[in-house]
Biotite code that builds the C-alpha atoms (Angstrom):
import biotite.structure as struc

atoms = struc.array([
    struc.Atom([51.399, -21.731, 77.450], chain_id="A", res_id=1, res_name="MET", atom_name="CA", element="C"),
    struc.Atom([50.181, -24.715, 75.586], chain_id="A", res_id=2, res_name="VAL", atom_name="CA", element="C"),
    struc.Atom([53.265, -26.425, 75.178], chain_id="A", res_id=3, res_name="TYR", atom_name="CA", element="C"),
    struc.Atom([53.285, -27.585, 78.593], chain_id="A", res_id=4, res_name="PRO", atom_name="CA", element="C"),
    struc.Atom([49.937, -28.376, 79.165], chain_id="A", res_id=5, res_name="HIS", atom_name="CA", element="C"),
    struc.Atom([48.676, -30.240, 75.614], chain_id="A", res_id=6, res_name="HIS", atom_name="CA", element="C"),
    struc.Atom([51.365, -31.554, 74.643], chain_id="A", res_id=7, res_name="GLN", atom_name="CA", element="C"),
    struc.Atom([49.269, -34.165, 72.894], chain_id="A", res_id=8, res_name="ASP", atom_name="CA", element="C"),
    struc.Atom([47.263, -31.407, 70.558], chain_id="A", res_id=9, res_name="LEU", atom_name="CA", element="C"),
    struc.Atom([50.464, -30.049, 69.623], chain_id="A", res_id=10, res_name="VAL", atom_name="CA", element="C"),
    struc.Atom([51.599, -32.980, 68.137], chain_id="A", res_id=11, res_name="ASP", atom_name="CA", element="C"),
    struc.Atom([49.014, -33.931, 66.600], chain_id="A", res_id=12, res_name="GLU", atom_name="CA", element="C"),
    struc.Atom([48.831, -30.823, 65.062], chain_id="A", res_id=13, res_name="PHE", atom_name="CA", element="C"),
    struc.Atom([52.307, -31.047, 63.649], chain_id="A", res_id=14, res_name="ARG", atom_name="CA", element="C"),
    struc.Atom([51.496, -34.804, 62.052], chain_id="A", res_id=15, res_name="LEU", atom_name="CA", element="C"),
    struc.Atom([48.560, -33.348, 60.505], chain_id="A", res_id=16, res_name="ARG", atom_name="CA", element="C"),
    struc.Atom([50.055, -30.254, 59.176], chain_id="A", res_id=17, res_name="ALA", atom_name="CA", element="C"),
    struc.Atom([52.845, -33.069, 57.777], chain_id="A", res_id=18, res_name="LYS", atom_name="CA", element="C"),
    struc.Atom([50.619, -34.684, 55.832], chain_id="A", res_id=19, res_name="ALA", atom_name="CA", element="C"),
    struc.Atom([48.603, -32.093, 54.231], chain_id="A", res_id=20, res_name="GLN", atom_name="CA", element="C"),
    struc.Atom([52.061, -31.464, 52.738], chain_id="A", res_id=21, res_name="ASP", atom_name="CA", element="C"),
    struc.Atom([52.011, -34.497, 51.342], chain_id="A", res_id=22, res_name="ARG", atom_name="CA", element="C"),
    struc.Atom([48.853, -35.098, 50.132], chain_id="A", res_id=23, res_name="VAL", atom_name="CA", element="C"),
    struc.Atom([46.369, -32.300, 49.670], chain_id="A", res_id=24, res_name="PRO", atom_name="CA", element="C"),
    struc.Atom([43.327, -32.822, 50.753], chain_id="A", res_id=25, res_name="THR", atom_name="CA", element="C"),
    struc.Atom([41.215, -29.919, 48.201], chain_id="A", res_id=26, res_name="ALA", atom_name="CA", element="C"),
    struc.Atom([43.194, -32.408, 45.701], chain_id="A", res_id=27, res_name="ALA", atom_name="CA", element="C"),
    struc.Atom([41.355, -35.684, 46.444], chain_id="A", res_id=28, res_name="GLN", atom_name="CA", element="C"),
    struc.Atom([38.674, -33.685, 47.946], chain_id="A", res_id=29, res_name="GLU", atom_name="CA", element="C"),
    struc.Atom([38.318, -32.824, 44.126], chain_id="A", res_id=30, res_name="LEU", atom_name="CA", element="C"),
    struc.Atom([39.856, -36.104, 42.659], chain_id="A", res_id=31, res_name="ALA", atom_name="CA", element="C"),
    struc.Atom([36.553, -37.742, 44.305], chain_id="A", res_id=32, res_name="GLU", atom_name="CA", element="C"),
    struc.Atom([34.472, -34.811, 43.151], chain_id="A", res_id=33, res_name="ARG", atom_name="CA", element="C"),
    struc.Atom([35.400, -35.089, 39.708], chain_id="A", res_id=34, res_name="TYR", atom_name="CA", element="C"),
    struc.Atom([34.888, -39.039, 39.487], chain_id="A", res_id=35, res_name="THR", atom_name="CA", element="C"),
    struc.Atom([31.386, -38.288, 40.882], chain_id="A", res_id=36, res_name="ALA", atom_name="CA", element="C"),
    struc.Atom([30.978, -35.749, 38.650], chain_id="A", res_id=37, res_name="ALA", atom_name="CA", element="C"),
    struc.Atom([31.806, -38.109, 35.581], chain_id="A", res_id=38, res_name="VAL", atom_name="CA", element="C"),
    struc.Atom([29.714, -41.404, 36.816], chain_id="A", res_id=39, res_name="GLU", atom_name="CA", element="C"),
    struc.Atom([26.702, -38.945, 36.980], chain_id="A", res_id=40, res_name="GLU", atom_name="CA", element="C"),
    struc.Atom([27.148, -37.378, 33.520], chain_id="A", res_id=41, res_name="LEU", atom_name="CA", element="C"),
    struc.Atom([27.273, -41.053, 32.428], chain_id="A", res_id=42, res_name="LYS", atom_name="CA", element="C"),
    struc.Atom([23.811, -41.720, 34.055], chain_id="A", res_id=43, res_name="GLU", atom_name="CA", element="C"),
    struc.Atom([22.741, -38.543, 32.454], chain_id="A", res_id=44, res_name="THR", atom_name="CA", element="C"),
    struc.Atom([23.914, -39.356, 28.687], chain_id="A", res_id=45, res_name="LYS", atom_name="CA", element="C"),
    struc.Atom([22.449, -42.527, 29.430], chain_id="A", res_id=46, res_name="ARG", atom_name="CA", element="C"),
    struc.Atom([18.674, -40.985, 30.896], chain_id="A", res_id=47, res_name="GLN", atom_name="CA", element="C"),
    struc.Atom([18.764, -38.356, 27.794], chain_id="A", res_id=48, res_name="LEU", atom_name="CA", element="C"),
    struc.Atom([19.320, -41.028, 24.763], chain_id="A", res_id=49, res_name="ALA", atom_name="CA", element="C"),
    struc.Atom([16.561, -43.041, 26.306], chain_id="A", res_id=50, res_name="GLU", atom_name="CA", element="C"),
    struc.Atom([14.555, -39.727, 26.563], chain_id="A", res_id=51, res_name="GLU", atom_name="CA", element="C"),
    struc.Atom([15.264, -38.785, 23.018], chain_id="A", res_id=52, res_name="ARG", atom_name="CA", element="C"),
    struc.Atom([14.439, -42.231, 21.222], chain_id="A", res_id=53, res_name="GLN", atom_name="CA", element="C"),
    struc.Atom([11.253, -42.031, 23.246], chain_id="A", res_id=54, res_name="LEU", atom_name="CA", element="C"),
    struc.Atom([10.657, -38.518, 21.844], chain_id="A", res_id=55, res_name="THR", atom_name="CA", element="C"),
    struc.Atom([11.287, -39.729, 18.116], chain_id="A", res_id=56, res_name="ALA", atom_name="CA", element="C"),
    struc.Atom([8.624, -42.544, 18.609], chain_id="A", res_id=57, res_name="PHE", atom_name="CA", element="C"),
    struc.Atom([6.339, -40.291, 20.384], chain_id="A", res_id=58, res_name="LEU", atom_name="CA", element="C"),
    struc.Atom([6.374, -37.262, 17.039], chain_id="A", res_id=59, res_name="ARG", atom_name="CA", element="C"),
    struc.Atom([6.530, -40.092, 14.545], chain_id="A", res_id=60, res_name="ARG", atom_name="CA", element="C"),
    struc.Atom([3.436, -41.335, 16.613], chain_id="A", res_id=61, res_name="THR", atom_name="CA", element="C"),
    struc.Atom([1.995, -37.657, 16.679], chain_id="A", res_id=62, res_name="VAL", atom_name="CA", element="C"),
    struc.Atom([2.412, -37.702, 12.629], chain_id="A", res_id=63, res_name="VAL", atom_name="CA", element="C"),
    struc.Atom([1.102, -41.096, 11.598], chain_id="A", res_id=64, res_name="GLU", atom_name="CA", element="C"),
    struc.Atom([-2.187, -40.391, 13.873], chain_id="A", res_id=65, res_name="LEU", atom_name="CA", element="C"),
    struc.Atom([-2.398, -36.945, 12.491], chain_id="A", res_id=66, res_name="SER", atom_name="CA", element="C"),
    struc.Atom([-2.481, -38.121, 8.763], chain_id="A", res_id=67, res_name="VAL", atom_name="CA", element="C"),
    struc.Atom([-4.871, -40.421, 9.473], chain_id="A", res_id=68, res_name="GLU", atom_name="CA", element="C"),
    struc.Atom([-7.197, -38.246, 10.941], chain_id="A", res_id=69, res_name="ALA", atom_name="CA", element="C"),
    struc.Atom([-7.072, -35.999, 8.434], chain_id="A", res_id=70, res_name="GLU", atom_name="CA", element="C"),
    struc.Atom([-7.680, -38.928, 6.073], chain_id="A", res_id=71, res_name="SER", atom_name="CA", element="C"),
    struc.Atom([-11.078, -39.875, 8.124], chain_id="A", res_id=72, res_name="VAL", atom_name="CA", element="C"),
    struc.Atom([-11.599, -36.109, 8.412], chain_id="A", res_id=73, res_name="ARG", atom_name="CA", element="C"),
    struc.Atom([-11.517, -35.463, 4.358], chain_id="A", res_id=74, res_name="ARG", atom_name="CA", element="C"),
    struc.Atom([-14.178, -38.816, 3.772], chain_id="A", res_id=75, res_name="GLU", atom_name="CA", element="C"),
    struc.Atom([-16.246, -38.497, 6.132], chain_id="A", res_id=76, res_name="GLN", atom_name="CA", element="C"),
    struc.Atom([-16.404, -34.306, 4.190], chain_id="A", res_id=77, res_name="GLU", atom_name="CA", element="C"),
    struc.Atom([-16.489, -36.334, 0.872], chain_id="A", res_id=78, res_name="ASP", atom_name="CA", element="C"),
    struc.Atom([-19.687, -38.397, 1.712], chain_id="A", res_id=79, res_name="ALA", atom_name="CA", element="C"),
    struc.Atom([-21.723, -35.243, 3.074], chain_id="A", res_id=80, res_name="LEU", atom_name="CA", element="C"),
    struc.Atom([-20.767, -34.207, -0.401], chain_id="A", res_id=81, res_name="ASP", atom_name="CA", element="C"),
    struc.Atom([-21.285, -36.849, -2.312], chain_id="A", res_id=82, res_name="ALA", atom_name="CA", element="C"),
    struc.Atom([-25.283, -37.548, -1.142], chain_id="A", res_id=83, res_name="THR", atom_name="CA", element="C"),
    struc.Atom([-27.154, -39.910, -3.583], chain_id="A", res_id=84, res_name="VAL", atom_name="CA", element="C"),
    struc.Atom([-30.545, -38.641, -3.898], chain_id="A", res_id=85, res_name="VAL", atom_name="CA", element="C"),
    struc.Atom([-32.499, -42.330, -4.997], chain_id="A", res_id=86, res_name="ARG", atom_name="CA", element="C"),
    struc.Atom([-34.758, -41.834, -8.062], chain_id="A", res_id=87, res_name="LEU", atom_name="CA", element="C"),
    struc.Atom([-37.895, -43.603, -8.548], chain_id="A", res_id=88, res_name="PRO", atom_name="CA", element="C"),
    struc.Atom([-37.056, -46.923, -10.974], chain_id="A", res_id=89, res_name="ARG", atom_name="CA", element="C"),
    struc.Atom([-38.004, -45.997, -14.459], chain_id="A", res_id=90, res_name="ARG", atom_name="CA", element="C"),
    struc.Atom([-41.726, -47.955, -15.672], chain_id="A", res_id=91, res_name="ARG", atom_name="CA", element="C"),
    struc.Atom([-40.580, -49.907, -18.785], chain_id="A", res_id=92, res_name="GLY", atom_name="CA", element="C"),
    struc.Atom([-42.335, -53.026, -20.213], chain_id="A", res_id=93, res_name="PRO", atom_name="CA", element="C"),
    struc.Atom([-43.235, -55.961, -17.379], chain_id="A", res_id=94, res_name="GLY", atom_name="CA", element="C"),
    struc.Atom([-42.159, -52.642, -15.061], chain_id="A", res_id=95, res_name="ARG", atom_name="CA", element="C"),
    struc.Atom([-44.054, -51.801, -12.453], chain_id="A", res_id=96, res_name="ARG", atom_name="CA", element="C"),
    struc.Atom([-43.923, -49.723, -9.415], chain_id="A", res_id=97, res_name="LEU", atom_name="CA", element="C"),
    struc.Atom([-45.305, -50.627, -6.141], chain_id="A", res_id=98, res_name="PRO", atom_name="CA", element="C"),
    struc.Atom([-48.058, -49.163, -4.907], chain_id="A", res_id=99, res_name="SER", atom_name="CA", element="C"),
    struc.Atom([-47.885, -46.697, -2.670], chain_id="A", res_id=100, res_name="ALA", atom_name="CA", element="C"),
    struc.Atom([-51.243, -48.516, 0.115], chain_id="A", res_id=101, res_name="THR", atom_name="CA", element="C"),
    struc.Atom([-50.786, -51.734, 1.177], chain_id="A", res_id=102, res_name="PRO", atom_name="CA", element="C"),
    struc.Atom([-52.371, -54.273, 0.218], chain_id="A", res_id=103, res_name="GLU", atom_name="CA", element="C"),
    struc.Atom([-55.144, -56.271, 2.098], chain_id="A", res_id=104, res_name="SER", atom_name="CA", element="C"),
])
């Protein structure tokens, strides 16, 4: 019933069927997707390498700052523990303590 009225559609269908046998559309789509995936993977690997470099730099920086902070903390603790109390000078020949009252 379709053949006599729509011969152009029938011919187009037959041509597409023959073309599919020669170049499978699914295989062609898979090849295109594979190429795109390979390019995306290359870009992802490049970004990962950059991130690894940045992460390594940040780890080194954190360790260095941690060591410096620990050193400063210990210095402050040592300074608090080593409070020096000045004693008055000893009196000796020719030495006098300054008077506590101001002279007028």
